[in-house]
N, CA, C and O atoms as CSV, one atom per row, in Angstrom:
chain,resi,resn,atom,element,x,y,z
A,1,MET,N,N,55.868,-32.006,73.310
A,1,MET,CA,C,55.708,-30.569,73.206
A,1,MET,C,C,54.216,-30.258,73.291
A,1,MET,O,O,53.410,-30.904,72.622
A,2,ALA,N,N,53.856,-29.309,74.081
A,2,ALA,CA,C,52.464,-28.892,74.240
A,2,ALA,C,C,52.146,-27.776,73.258
A,2,ALA,O,O,52.998,-26.966,72.894
A,3,GLN,N,N,50.899,-27.769,72.849
A,3,GLN,CA,C,50.434,-26.701,71.966
A,3,GLN,C,C,49.156,-26.126,72.529
A,3,GLN,O,O,48.376,-26.821,73.180
A,4,LYS,N,N,48.957,-24.878,72.277
A,4,LYS,CA,C,47.715,-24.223,72.670
A,4,LYS,C,C,47.140,-23.582,71.410
A,4,LYS,O,O,47.756,-22.712,70.796
A,5,VAL,N,N,45.951,-24.033,71.046
A,5,VAL,CA,C,45.296,-23.503,69.859
A,5,VAL,C,C,44.173,-22.587,70.318
A,5,VAL,O,O,43.340,-22.974,71.137
A,6,GLN,N,N,44.157,-21.398,69.798
A,6,GLN,CA,C,43.136,-20.433,70.184
A,6,GLN,C,C,42.346,-20.049,68.941
A,6,GLN,O,O,42.913,-19.653,67.922
A,7,VAL,N,N,41.027,-20.175,69.044
A,7,VAL,CA,C,40.143,-19.797,67.947
A,7,VAL,C,C,39.530,-18.450,68.285
A,7,VAL,O,O,38.933,-18.286,69.349
A,8,VAL,N,N,39.673,-17.497,67.395
A,8,VAL,CA,C,39.102,-16.172,67.596
A,8,VAL,C,C,38.026,-15.976,66.541
A,8,VAL,O,O,38.298,-16.026,65.342
A,9,LEU,N,N,36.805,-15.752,67.000
A,9,LEU,CA,C,35.708,-15.486,66.068
A,9,LEU,C,C,35.681,-14.007,65.740
A,9,LEU,O,O,35.826,-13.161,66.622
A,10,LEU,N,N,35.497,-13.703,64.476
A,10,LEU,CA,C,35.430,-12.323,64.020
A,10,LEU,C,C,34.036,-12.034,63.497
A,10,LEU,O,O,33.384,-12.913,62.933
A,11,CYS,N,N,33.583,-10.819,63.680
A,11,CYS,CA,C,32.242,-10.429,63.265
A,11,CYS,C,C,32.130,-10.505,61.744
A,11,CYS,O,O,32.878,-9.851,61.017
A,12,ASP,N,N,31.186,-11.313,61.282
A,12,ASP,CA,C,30.985,-11.472,59.840
A,12,ASP,C,C,30.441,-10.200,59.194
A,12,ASP,O,O,30.714,-9.934,58.023
A,13,VAL,N,N,29.683,-9.424,59.939
A,13,VAL,CA,C,29.086,-8.205,59.376
A,13,VAL,C,C,30.139,-7.122,59.191
A,13,VAL,O,O,30.080,-6.362,58.225
A,14,ASP,N,N,31.099,-7.044,60.102
A,14,ASP,CA,C,32.182,-6.053,60.018
A,14,ASP,C,C,33.343,-6.534,59.162
A,14,ASP,O,O,34.409,-5.919,59.163
A,15,ASN,N,N,33.150,-7.615,58.439
A,15,ASN,CA,C,34.202,-8.201,57.597
A,15,ASN,C,C,35.466,-8.524,58.386
A,15,ASN,O,O,36.578,-8.397,57.874
A,16,GLY,N,N,35.285,-8.943,59.642
A,16,GLY,CA,C,36.421,-9.375,60.442
A,16,GLY,C,C,37.162,-8.266,61.155
A,16,GLY,O,O,38.229,-8.516,61.715
A,17,ASP,N,N,36.639,-7.047,61.160
A,17,ASP,CA,C,37.313,-5.936,61.839
A,17,ASP,C,C,37.055,-5.929,63.346
A,17,ASP,O,O,37.762,-5.244,64.086
A,18,THR,N,N,36.057,-6.678,63.810
A,18,THR,CA,C,35.671,-6.692,65.221
A,18,THR,C,C,35.590,-8.138,65.694
A,18,THR,O,O,35.188,-9.019,64.933
A,19,ASP,N,N,35.971,-8.388,66.948
A,19,ASP,CA,C,35.805,-9.722,67.525
A,19,ASP,C,C,34.324,-10.021,67.698
A,19,ASP,O,O,33.545,-9.151,68.085
A,20,ALA,N,N,33.946,-11.258,67.410
A,20,ALA,CA,C,32.554,-11.680,67.590
A,20,ALA,C,C,32.380,-12.194,69.013
A,20,ALA,O,O,33.262,-12.857,69.558
A,21,GLN,N,N,31.227,-11.878,69.612
A,21,GLN,CA,C,30.924,-12.362,70.947
A,21,GLN,C,C,30.026,-13.599,70.927
A,21,GLN,O,O,29.968,-14.344,71.905
A,22,GLU,N,N,29.332,-13.812,69.821
A,22,GLU,CA,C,28.425,-14.960,69.773
A,22,GLU,C,C,28.159,-15.386,68.337
A,22,GLU,O,O,28.397,-14.644,67.384
A,23,THR,N,N,27.658,-16.607,68.223
A,23,THR,CA,C,27.228,-17.149,66.944
A,23,THR,C,C,25.712,-17.270,66.992
A,23,THR,O,O,25.170,-17.980,67.838
A,24,LEU,N,N,25.030,-16.581,66.092
A,24,LEU,CA,C,23.576,-16.673,66.013
A,24,LEU,C,C,23.214,-17.711,64.971
A,24,LEU,O,O,23.778,-17.735,63.877
A,25,LYS,N,N,22.265,-18.571,65.323
A,25,LYS,CA,C,21.767,-19.584,64.400
A,25,LYS,C,C,20.325,-19.254,64.080
A,25,LYS,O,O,19.545,-18.895,64.963
A,26,PHE,N,N,19.975,-19.377,62.803
A,26,PHE,CA,C,18.598,-19.140,62.400
A,26,PHE,C,C,18.324,-19.919,61.126
A,26,PHE,O,O,19.247,-20.385,60.459
A,27,SER,N,N,17.062,-20.055,60.797
A,27,SER,CA,C,16.722,-20.742,59.547
A,27,SER,C,C,15.642,-19.950,58.835
A,27,SER,O,O,14.851,-19.239,59.455
A,28,LEU,N,N,15.628,-20.088,57.532
A,28,LEU,CA,C,14.667,-19.400,56.689
A,28,LEU,C,C,14.442,-20.239,55.441
A,28,LEU,O,O,15.393,-20.652,54.778
A,29,ASP,N,N,13.189,-20.483,55.131
A,29,ASP,CA,C,12.827,-21.268,53.947
A,29,ASP,C,C,13.514,-22.639,53.913
A,29,ASP,O,O,13.916,-23.117,52.852
A,30,GLY,N,N,13.640,-23.259,55.084
A,30,GLY,CA,C,14.205,-24.603,55.156
A,30,GLY,C,C,15.713,-24.655,55.153
A,30,GLY,O,O,16.281,-25.747,55.174
A,31,ASN,N,N,16.384,-23.521,55.127
A,31,ASN,CA,C,17.842,-23.483,55.148
A,31,ASN,C,C,18.320,-22.957,56.492
A,31,ASN,O,O,17.823,-21.941,56.979
A,32,ALA,N,N,19.286,-23.648,57.093
A,32,ALA,CA,C,19.841,-23.235,58.378
A,32,ALA,C,C,21.081,-22.382,58.141
A,32,ALA,O,O,21.882,-22.657,57.247
A,33,TYR,N,N,21.224,-21.345,58.956
A,33,TYR,CA,C,22.347,-20.414,58.826
A,33,TYR,C,C,22.984,-20.173,60.186
A,33,TYR,O,O,22.343,-20.341,61.223
A,34,GLU,N,N,24.241,-19.779,60.170
A,34,GLU,CA,C,24.960,-19.332,61.355
A,34,GLU,C,C,25.730,-18.085,60.972
A,34,GLU,O,O,26.243,-17.977,59.858
A,35,ILE,N,N,25.809,-17.142,61.902
A,35,ILE,CA,C,26.591,-15.939,61.664
A,35,ILE,C,C,27.287,-15.555,62.965
A,35,ILE,O,O,26.658,-15.526,64.022
A,36,ASP,N,N,28.569,-15.265,62.890
A,36,ASP,CA,C,29.340,-14.815,64.044
A,36,ASP,C,C,29.247,-13.297,64.075
A,36,ASP,O,O,29.562,-12.627,63.092
A,37,VAL,N,N,28.813,-12.761,65.211
A,37,VAL,CA,C,28.596,-11.316,65.291
A,37,VAL,C,C,29.089,-10.742,66.613
A,37,VAL,O,O,29.164,-11.433,67.629
A,38,CYS,N,N,29.421,-9.453,66.565
A,38,CYS,CA,C,29.752,-8.718,67.776
A,38,CYS,C,C,28.443,-8.394,68.500
A,38,CYS,O,O,27.359,-8.605,67.955
A,39,ALA,N,N,28.545,-7.891,69.705
A,39,ALA,CA,C,27.359,-7.615,70.517
A,39,ALA,C,C,26.423,-6.615,69.832
A,39,ALA,O,O,25.202,-6.760,69.902
A,40,ARG,N,N,26.982,-5.619,69.182
A,40,ARG,CA,C,26.149,-4.595,68.518
A,40,ARG,C,C,25.308,-5.207,67.405
A,40,ARG,O,O,24.110,-4.939,67.317
A,41,HIS,N,N,25.917,-6.019,66.562
A,41,HIS,CA,C,25.172,-6.615,65.455
A,41,HIS,C,C,24.212,-7.702,65.932
A,41,HIS,O,O,23.154,-7.899,65.335
A,42,ALA,N,N,24.572,-8.408,67.000
A,42,ALA,CA,C,23.654,-9.400,67.561
A,42,ALA,C,C,22.374,-8.718,68.015
A,42,ALA,O,O,21.275,-9.216,67.770
A,43,GLN,N,N,22.522,-7.574,68.679
A,43,GLN,CA,C,21.343,-6.835,69.138
A,43,GLN,C,C,20.530,-6.311,67.957
A,43,GLN,O,O,19.300,-6.334,67.999
A,44,GLN,N,N,21.195,-5.842,66.912
A,44,GLN,CA,C,20.487,-5.358,65.715
A,44,GLN,C,C,19.655,-6.472,65.078
A,44,GLN,O,O,18.504,-6.257,64.696
A,45,ILE,N,N,20.241,-7.651,64.969
A,45,ILE,CA,C,19.525,-8.787,64.373
A,45,ILE,C,C,18.334,-9.177,65.239
A,45,ILE,O,O,17.235,-9.393,64.729
A,46,GLN,N,N,18.551,-9.266,66.541
A,46,GLN,CA,C,17.461,-9.650,67.439
A,46,GLN,C,C,16.349,-8.607,67.437
A,46,GLN,O,O,15.171,-8.964,67.454
A,47,ASP,N,N,16.703,-7.336,67.416
A,47,ASP,CA,C,15.692,-6.274,67.367
A,47,ASP,C,C,14.901,-6.323,66.060
A,47,ASP,O,O,13.687,-6.116,66.055
A,48,ALA,N,N,15.590,-6.596,64.956
A,48,ALA,CA,C,14.917,-6.643,63.654
A,48,ALA,C,C,13.962,-7.832,63.558
A,48,ALA,O,O,12.904,-7.728,62.938
A,49,LEU,N,N,14.326,-8.952,64.163
A,49,LEU,CA,C,13.490,-10.153,64.079
A,49,LEU,C,C,12.371,-10.189,65.116
A,49,LEU,O,O,11.389,-10.909,64.931
A,50,GLN,N,N,12.499,-9.432,66.196
A,50,GLN,CA,C,11.549,-9.509,67.297
A,50,GLN,C,C,10.083,-9.323,66.879
A,50,GLN,O,O,9.238,-10.082,67.353
A,51,PRO,N,N,9.734,-8.355,66.018
A,51,PRO,CA,C,8.323,-8.220,65.620
A,51,PRO,C,C,7.786,-9.471,64.920
A,51,PRO,O,O,6.603,-9.785,65.049
A,52,PHE,N,N,8.622,-10.173,64.198
A,52,PHE,CA,C,8.196,-11.379,63.497
A,52,PHE,C,C,8.121,-12.563,64.459
A,52,PHE,O,O,7.196,-13.372,64.384
A,53,VAL,N,N,9.096,-12.660,65.363
A,53,VAL,CA,C,9.111,-13.737,66.348
A,53,VAL,C,C,7.887,-13.639,67.249
A,53,VAL,O,O,7.325,-14.659,67.648
A,54,ALA,N,N,7.471,-12.413,67.570
A,54,ALA,CA,C,6.317,-12.210,68.444
A,54,ALA,C,C,5.038,-12.801,67.851
A,54,ALA,O,O,4.133,-13.178,68.596
A,55,HIS,N,N,4.951,-12.886,66.535
A,55,HIS,CA,C,3.755,-13.412,65.869
A,55,HIS,C,C,3.948,-14.837,65.349
A,55,HIS,O,O,3.013,-15.436,64.818
A,56,ALA,N,N,5.138,-15.371,65.498
A,56,ALA,CA,C,5.448,-16.699,64.952
A,56,ALA,C,C,5.172,-17.789,65.978
A,56,ALA,O,O,4.957,-17.503,67.157
A,57,ARG,N,N,5.179,-19.017,65.531
A,57,ARG,CA,C,5.071,-20.169,66.411
A,57,ARG,C,C,6.318,-21.028,66.196
A,57,ARG,O,O,6.901,-21.037,65.112
A,58,LYS,N,N,6.706,-21.732,67.222
A,58,LYS,CA,C,7.870,-22.608,67.096
A,58,LYS,C,C,7.491,-23.814,66.257
A,58,LYS,O,O,6.410,-24.382,66.410
A,59,ALA,N,N,8.386,-24.191,65.379
A,59,ALA,CA,C,8.169,-25.357,64.528
A,59,ALA,C,C,8.727,-26.593,65.222
A,59,ALA,O,O,9.798,-26.546,65.827
A,60,ALA,N,N,8.004,-27.683,65.130
A,60,ALA,CA,C,8.462,-28.934,65.730
A,60,ALA,C,C,9.726,-29.410,65.045
A,60,ALA,O,O,9.792,-29.463,63.817
A,61,GLY,N,N,10.726,-29.754,65.832
A,61,GLY,CA,C,11.959,-30.306,65.288
A,61,GLY,C,C,12.826,-29.323,64.536
A,61,GLY,O,O,13.781,-29.729,63.875
A,62,ALA,N,N,12.523,-28.047,64.618
A,62,ALA,CA,C,13.294,-27.064,63.863
A,62,ALA,C,C,14.646,-26.769,64.499
A,62,ALA,O,O,15.515,-26.182,63.854
A,63,SER,N,N,14.838,-27.169,65.761
A,63,SER,CA,C,16.067,-26.809,66.450
A,63,SER,C,C,17.277,-27.609,65.993
A,63,SER,O,O,18.401,-27.114,66.083
A,64,ALA,N,N,17.086,-28.823,65.507
A,64,ALA,CA,C,18.218,-29.645,65.106
A,64,ALA,C,C,17.883,-30.400,63.821
A,64,ALA,O,O,17.248,-31.454,63.861
A,65,PRO,N,N,18.315,-29.854,62.680
A,65,PRO,CA,C,18.033,-30.565,61.437
A,65,PRO,C,C,18.723,-31.923,61.404
A,65,PRO,O,O,19.846,-32.067,61.886
A,66,ARG,N,N,18.054,-32.905,60.841
A,66,ARG,CA,C,18.609,-34.254,60.764
A,66,ARG,C,C,19.657,-34.326,59.675
A,66,ARG,O,O,19.536,-33.715,58.614
A,67,ARG,N,N,20.680,-35.085,59.971
A,67,ARG,CA,C,21.729,-35.293,58.979
A,67,ARG,C,C,21.322,-36.450,58.085
A,67,ARG,O,O,20.824,-37.474,58.552
A,68,ALA,N,N,21.539,-36.272,56.816
A,68,ALA,CA,C,21.227,-37.344,55.873
A,68,ALA,C,C,22.320,-38.407,55.950
A,68,ALA,O,O,23.498,-38.100,56.132
A,69,ARG,N,N,21.910,-39.630,55.811
A,69,ARG,CA,C,22.869,-40.732,55.811
A,69,ARG,C,C,23.577,-40.751,54.465
A,69,ARG,O,O,22.961,-40.552,53.418
A,70,ALA,N,N,24.851,-40.988,54.511
A,70,ALA,CA,C,25.639,-41.046,53.285
A,70,ALA,C,C,25.178,-42.215,52.423
A,70,ALA,O,O,24.833,-43.271,52.955
A,71,PRO,N,N,25.164,-42.046,51.100
A,71,PRO,CA,C,24.763,-43.149,50.231
A,71,PRO,C,C,25.665,-44.360,50.454
A,71,PRO,O,O,26.888,-44.237,50.506
A,72,GLY,N,N,25.058,-45.500,50.580
A,72,GLY,CA,C,25.819,-46.724,50.770
A,72,GLY,C,C,26.227,-46.987,52.209
A,72,GLY,O,O,26.888,-47.987,52.491
A,73,ALA,N,N,25.841,-46.095,53.132
A,73,ALA,CA,C,26.253,-46.263,54.528
A,73,ALA,C,C,25.676,-47.542,55.121
A,73,ALA,O,O,26.362,-48.237,55.871
A,74,ARG,N,N,24.437,-47.860,54.798
A,74,ARG,CA,C,23.815,-49.076,55.334
A,74,ARG,C,C,24.545,-50.306,54.816
A,74,ARG,O,O,24.776,-51.259,55.560
A,75,ARG,N,N,24.910,-50.281,53.531
A,75,ARG,CA,C,25.632,-51.405,52.940
A,75,ARG,C,C,26.991,-51.566,53.635
A,75,ARG,O,O,27.428,-52.689,53.885
A,76,GLN,N,N,27.658,-50.447,53.947
A,76,GLN,CA,C,28.965,-50.517,54.593
A,76,GLN,C,C,28.841,-51.062,56.013
A,76,GLN,O,O,29.674,-51.861,56.440
A,77,THR,N,N,27.816,-50.642,56.750
A,77,THR,CA,C,27.671,-51.158,58.116
A,77,THR,C,C,27.429,-52.657,58.102
A,77,THR,O,O,27.920,-53.370,58.977
A,78,ALA,N,N,26.685,-53.142,57.126
A,78,ALA,CA,C,26.468,-54.586,57.010
A,78,ALA,C,C,27.798,-55.296,56.749
A,78,ALA,O,O,28.058,-56.361,57.310
A,79,SER,N,N,28.627,-54.711,55.906
A,79,SER,CA,C,29.942,-55.307,55.615
A,79,SER,C,C,30.832,-55.311,56.854
A,79,SER,O,O,31.549,-56.279,57.111
A,80,ILE,N,N,30.781,-54.222,57.618
A,80,ILE,CA,C,31.603,-54.136,58.828
A,80,ILE,C,C,31.148,-55.184,59.843
A,80,ILE,O,O,31.974,-55.861,60.455
A,81,ARG,N,N,29.826,-55.315,60.021
A,81,ARG,CA,C,29.309,-56.309,60.963
A,81,ARG,C,C,29.720,-57.727,60.548
A,81,ARG,O,O,30.130,-58.535,61.380
A,82,SER,N,N,29.604,-58.007,59.260
A,82,SER,CA,C,29.967,-59.323,58.756
A,82,SER,C,C,31.458,-59.596,58.966
A,82,SER,O,O,31.841,-60.676,59.415
A,83,TRP,N,N,32.292,-58.610,58.638
A,83,TRP,CA,C,33.739,-58.746,58.827
A,83,TRP,C,C,34.062,-58.978,60.295
A,83,TRP,O,O,34.878,-59.837,60.629
A,84,ALA,N,N,33.412,-58.199,61.183
A,84,ALA,CA,C,33.684,-58.322,62.613
A,84,ALA,C,C,33.321,-59.716,63.116
A,84,ALA,O,O,34.072,-60.321,63.881
A,85,LYS,N,N,32.177,-60.218,62.689
A,85,LYS,CA,C,31.762,-61.556,63.125
A,85,LYS,C,C,32.711,-62.623,62.605
A,85,LYS,O,O,33.021,-63.582,63.312
A,86,ASP,N,N,33.179,-62.454,61.348
A,86,ASP,CA,C,34.150,-63.398,60.788
A,86,ASP,C,C,35.458,-63.403,61.580
A,86,ASP,O,O,36.160,-64.414,61.619
A,87,HIS,N,N,35.782,-62.280,62.207
A,87,HIS,CA,C,37.017,-62.150,62.977
A,87,HIS,C,C,36.765,-62.272,64.488
A,87,HIS,O,O,37.592,-61.880,65.311
A,88,ARG,N,N,35.590,-62.830,64.819
A,88,ARG,CA,C,35.205,-63.100,66.206
A,88,ARG,C,C,35.236,-61.849,67.086
A,88,ARG,O,O,35.622,-61.898,68.253
A,89,ILE,N,N,34.821,-60.735,66.495
A,89,ILE,CA,C,34.677,-59.482,67.233
A,89,ILE,C,C,33.186,-59.311,67.505
A,89,ILE,O,O,32.378,-59.369,66.578
A,90,THR,N,N,32.821,-59.104,68.746
A,90,THR,CA,C,31.415,-58.999,69.125
A,90,THR,C,C,30.859,-57.631,68.736
A,90,THR,O,O,31.368,-56.597,69.167
A,91,VAL,N,N,29.810,-57.640,67.918
A,91,VAL,CA,C,29.085,-56.418,67.566
A,91,VAL,C,C,27.587,-56.727,67.623
A,91,VAL,O,O,27.163,-57.845,67.331
A,92,ASN,N,N,26.810,-55.740,67.994
A,92,ASN,CA,C,25.360,-55.904,68.014
A,92,ASN,C,C,24.815,-55.928,66.597
A,92,ASN,O,O,25.426,-55.383,65.677
A,93,ASP,N,N,23.665,-56.561,66.426
A,93,ASP,CA,C,23.036,-56.617,65.111
A,93,ASP,C,C,22.425,-55.278,64.704
A,93,ASP,O,O,22.182,-55.030,63.523
A,94,ARG,N,N,22.183,-54.432,65.682
A,94,ARG,CA,C,21.597,-53.114,65.416
A,94,ARG,C,C,22.353,-52.060,66.203
A,94,ARG,O,O,23.087,-52.369,67.141
A,95,GLY,N,N,22.161,-50.815,65.806
A,95,GLY,CA,C,22.766,-49.710,66.541
A,95,GLY,C,C,24.144,-49.339,66.023
A,95,GLY,O,O,24.610,-49.844,65.002
A,96,ARG,N,N,24.764,-48.458,66.746
A,96,ARG,CA,C,26.064,-47.923,66.349
A,96,ARG,C,C,27.149,-48.982,66.509
A,96,ARG,O,O,27.178,-49.729,67.487
A,97,ILE,N,N,28.025,-49.023,65.539
A,97,ILE,CA,C,29.176,-49.916,65.590
A,97,ILE,C,C,30.296,-49.161,66.305
A,97,ILE,O,O,30.566,-48.013,65.955
A,98,PRO,N,N,30.955,-49.764,67.291
A,98,PRO,CA,C,32.027,-49.067,68.000
A,98,PRO,C,C,33.095,-48.548,67.035
A,98,PRO,O,O,33.449,-49.215,66.062
A,99,ALA,N,N,33.592,-47.359,67.319
A,99,ALA,CA,C,34.591,-46.722,66.456
A,99,ALA,C,C,35.839,-47.577,66.303
A,99,ALA,O,O,36.464,-47.577,65.243
A,100,SER,N,N,36.204,-48.301,67.347
A,100,SER,CA,C,37.400,-49.149,67.266
A,100,SER,C,C,37.215,-50.264,66.241
A,100,SER,O,O,38.163,-50.639,65.551
A,101,VAL,N,N,35.995,-50.793,66.140
A,101,VAL,CA,C,35.720,-51.854,65.159
A,101,VAL,C,C,35.770,-51.275,63.740
A,101,VAL,O,O,36.330,-51.887,62.831
A,102,VAL,N,N,35.185,-50.106,63.566
A,102,VAL,CA,C,35.218,-49.442,62.245
A,102,VAL,C,C,36.669,-49.168,61.839
A,102,VAL,O,O,37.053,-49.377,60.688
A,103,LYS,N,N,37.461,-48.699,62.797
A,103,LYS,CA,C,38.873,-48.393,62.534
A,103,LYS,C,C,39.626,-49.660,62.102
A,103,LYS,O,O,40.397,-49.642,61.142
A,104,ASP,N,N,39.390,-50.746,62.823
A,104,ASP,CA,C,40.047,-52.012,62.482
A,104,ASP,C,C,39.610,-52.498,61.094
A,104,ASP,O,O,40.434,-52.975,60.313
A,105,TYR,N,N,38.320,-52.374,60.793
A,105,TYR,CA,C,37.802,-52.779,59.497
A,105,TYR,C,C,38.485,-51.963,58.378
A,105,TYR,O,O,38.945,-52.518,57.381
A,106,GLU,N,N,38.537,-50.643,58.572
A,106,GLU,CA,C,39.148,-49.783,57.549
A,106,GLU,C,C,40.628,-50.080,57.366
A,106,GLU,O,O,41.144,-50.012,56.251
A,107,ALA,N,N,41.315,-50.411,58.460
A,107,ALA,CA,C,42.743,-50.755,58.363
A,107,ALA,C,C,42.938,-52.047,57.585
A,107,ALA,O,O,43.938,-52.210,56.887
A,108,ALA,N,N,41.982,-52.969,57.703
A,108,ALA,CA,C,42.079,-54.255,57.015
A,108,ALA,C,C,41.733,-54.152,55.545
A,108,ALA,O,O,42.080,-55.037,54.762
A,109,HIS,N,N,41.060,-53.094,55.165
A,109,HIS,CA,C,40.642,-52.959,53.767
A,109,HIS,C,C,41.356,-51.817,53.141
A,109,HIS,O,O,41.148,-51.529,51.962
């Protein structure tokens, strides 16, 4: 059976009464935000920020905040590599572990 899933974004400013045309991303004081807005509110936000943007400078690396590694993630990758080698599964000593190997490891534990 086939399914079709449709996601409809609603304007956050209108409390969902209007369809949103875009998602605006911005950051302030080190916090990243996203807001789904209709065309009218998108223009209002851009107009309000324009005087400040005109005097601002782009920050290095501000476009994509880094994700923090989960606690114990390094210890788990070492365990997965060790398990894989014990089971004669080829994995590199560094870099990303293939998802299939992680899946097999999790199924075994």
